[in-house]
C-alpha positions as a Markdown table, in Angstrom:
| # | Residue | x | y | z |
|---|---|---|---|---|
| 1 | Met | 46.2 | -30.6 | 40.8 |
| 2 | Val | 44.8 | -33.1 | 38.3 |
| 3 | Ile | 41.9 | -31.9 | 36.2 |
| 4 | Arg | 39.4 | -34.6 | 35.5 |
| 5 | Phe | 37.7 | -34.9 | 32.2 |
| 6 | Ser | 34.3 | -34.4 | 34.0 |
| 7 | Asp | 35.6 | -31.2 | 35.5 |
| 8 | Val | 36.3 | -29.8 | 32.0 |
| 9 | Ser | 32.8 | -30.8 | 30.8 |
| 10 | Leu | 31.3 | -29.1 | 33.9 |
| 11 | Cys | 33.2 | -25.9 | 33.1 |
| 12 | Leu | 32.0 | -26.2 | 29.5 |
| 13 | Tyr | 28.4 | -26.6 | 30.6 |
| 14 | Leu | 28.6 | -23.7 | 33.0 |
| 15 | Ser | 30.1 | -21.5 | 30.2 |
| 16 | Leu | 27.4 | -22.6 | 27.8 |
| 17 | Leu | 24.7 | -21.7 | 30.3 |
| 18 | Gln | 26.3 | -18.3 | 30.9 |
| 19 | Gln | 26.3 | -17.7 | 27.2 |
| 20 | Leu | 22.5 | -18.5 | 27.2 |
| 21 | Gly | 22.0 | -15.9 | 29.8 |
| 22 | Tyr | 21.9 | -18.1 | 33.0 |
| 23 | Gln | 23.6 | -16.7 | 36.0 |
| 24 | Phe | 23.4 | -18.7 | 39.2 |
| 25 | Asp | 22.9 | -16.0 | 41.8 |
| 26 | Val | 24.0 | -17.5 | 45.2 |
| 27 | Gln | 25.1 | -14.4 | 47.0 |
| 28 | His | 22.1 | -14.6 | 49.3 |
| 29 | Cys | 22.4 | -18.3 | 49.9 |
| 30 | Gln | 23.4 | -19.6 | 53.3 |
| 31 | Ser | 25.5 | -22.7 | 53.4 |
| 32 | Glu | 23.3 | -24.6 | 56.0 |
| 33 | Met | 20.0 | -23.9 | 54.1 |
| 34 | Ile | 18.3 | -25.9 | 51.4 |
| 35 | Tyr | 17.3 | -24.3 | 48.1 |
| 36 | Arg | 15.0 | -25.4 | 45.3 |
| 37 | Tyr | 16.0 | -24.6 | 41.7 |
| 38 | His | 13.4 | -23.1 | 39.4 |
| 39 | Pro | 14.7 | -22.8 | 35.8 |
| 40 | Thr | 12.9 | -19.5 | 35.3 |
| 41 | Gln | 13.1 | -18.0 | 38.8 |
| 42 | Gly | 16.4 | -19.2 | 40.2 |
| 43 | Phe | 16.8 | -20.5 | 43.8 |
| 44 | Ser | 14.3 | -20.2 | 46.6 |
| 45 | Pro | 14.6 | -21.5 | 50.2 |
| 46 | Val | 12.8 | -24.7 | 51.2 |
| 47 | Ser | 11.3 | -25.0 | 54.6 |
| 48 | Gln | 10.3 | -28.6 | 54.3 |
| 49 | Leu | 12.1 | -31.1 | 52.0 |
| 50 | Ser | 10.0 | -33.8 | 50.6 |
| 51 | Asp | 11.1 | -36.8 | 48.5 |
| 52 | Ala | 9.4 | -35.3 | 45.4 |
| 53 | Leu | 11.5 | -32.1 | 45.8 |
| 54 | Lys | 14.9 | -33.7 | 46.5 |
| 55 | Pro | 16.0 | -33.9 | 42.9 |
| 56 | Leu | 15.4 | -30.1 | 42.5 |
| 57 | Cys | 17.1 | -29.1 | 45.8 |
| 58 | Phe | 20.6 | -28.1 | 46.7 |
| 59 | Ser | 22.3 | -27.0 | 49.9 |
| 60 | Gly | 23.7 | -23.5 | 50.0 |
| 61 | Asp | 27.2 | -25.0 | 50.5 |
| 62 | Gln | 26.7 | -27.0 | 47.3 |
| 63 | Leu | 25.5 | -24.0 | 45.3 |
| 64 | Met | 28.4 | -21.8 | 46.5 |
| 65 | Gly | 30.8 | -24.7 | 45.6 |
| 66 | Val | 29.4 | -24.9 | 42.1 |
| 67 | Val | 29.8 | -21.2 | 41.4 |
| 68 | Ala | 33.3 | -21.3 | 42.8 |
| 69 | Glu | 34.0 | -24.4 | 40.6 |
| 70 | Glu | 35.2 | -26.5 | 43.6 |
| 71 | Tyr | 34.9 | -29.7 | 41.5 |
| 72 | His | 37.7 | -31.4 | 43.5 |
| 73 | Arg | 35.0 | -32.0 | 46.1 |
| 74 | Pro | 32.9 | -35.0 | 45.1 |
| 75 | Glu | 29.6 | -33.6 | 46.5 |
| 76 | Ile | 30.1 | -30.4 | 44.6 |
| 77 | Arg | 30.9 | -32.2 | 41.4 |
| 78 | Arg | 27.7 | -34.3 | 41.8 |
| 79 | Ala | 25.6 | -31.3 | 42.6 |
| 80 | Ala | 27.0 | -29.4 | 39.6 |
| 81 | Lys | 26.2 | -32.2 | 37.2 |
| 82 | Arg | 22.6 | -32.3 | 38.6 |
| 83 | Leu | 22.2 | -28.5 | 38.4 |
| 84 | Met | 23.6 | -28.4 | 34.8 |
| 85 | Arg | 21.2 | -31.1 | 33.7 |
| 86 | Leu | 18.2 | -29.3 | 35.2 |
| 87 | Ala | 19.2 | -26.0 | 33.6 |
| 88 | Leu | 20.1 | -27.4 | 30.2 |
| 89 | Glu | 16.9 | -29.6 | 30.2 |
| 90 | Thr | 14.8 | -26.4 | 30.1 |
| 91 | Gln | 16.8 | -25.0 | 27.2 |
| 92 | Leu | 16.9 | -28.2 | 25.2 |
| 93 | Gly | 13.1 | -28.9 | 25.5 |
| 94 | Gly | 13.7 | -32.6 | 26.2 |
| 95 | Arg | 16.1 | -33.2 | 23.3 |
| 96 | Pro | 19.4 | -34.9 | 24.2 |
| 97 | Leu | 22.6 | -32.9 | 24.4 |
| 98 | Arg | 24.9 | -35.7 | 23.3 |
| 99 | Ser | 27.9 | -34.1 | 25.0 |
| 100 | Arg | 29.7 | -37.4 | 25.4 |
| 101 | Glu | 29.9 | -37.8 | 21.7 |
| 102 | Leu | 31.0 | -34.2 | 21.3 |
| 103 | Leu | 33.7 | -34.4 | 24.0 |
| 104 | Gln | 35.1 | -37.8 | 22.8 |
| 105 | Gly | 37.3 | -35.9 | 20.4 |
| 106 | Phe | 38.9 | -33.9 | 23.2 |
| 107 | Arg | 40.0 | -37.0 | 25.2 |
| 108 | Pro | 43.7 | -37.8 | 25.1 |
| 109 | Lys | 44.3 | -41.0 | 23.4 |
| 110 | His | 46.1 | -43.6 | 25.5 |
| 111 | Thr | 49.1 | -45.2 | 23.8 |
| 112 | Pro | 50.3 | -48.7 | 24.8 |
| 113 | Val | 53.7 | -48.8 | 26.6 |
């Protein structure tokens, strides 16, 4: 299996959040339900999804995929990026993370053939 650069950064973000005390508890999530993310309270089921809530909501399937690190699935990778941004935004207080700059040093350099 090919590991994408974005997969490595997602694992890094997840590890960083765990070090900060975040645990994404999804054991009570059902795959067909929709859940809203609250940075201080975790996930709660949503009975009616509005346009305003969509950026804060995830399907149970997406959440279980993020925790299982199923980043080979594009919908899980997108959900993970969104979730990591929401969780880190709270910790950073609006300051930029600048992870691209940090991770540039870890990218393999391409050599011309």
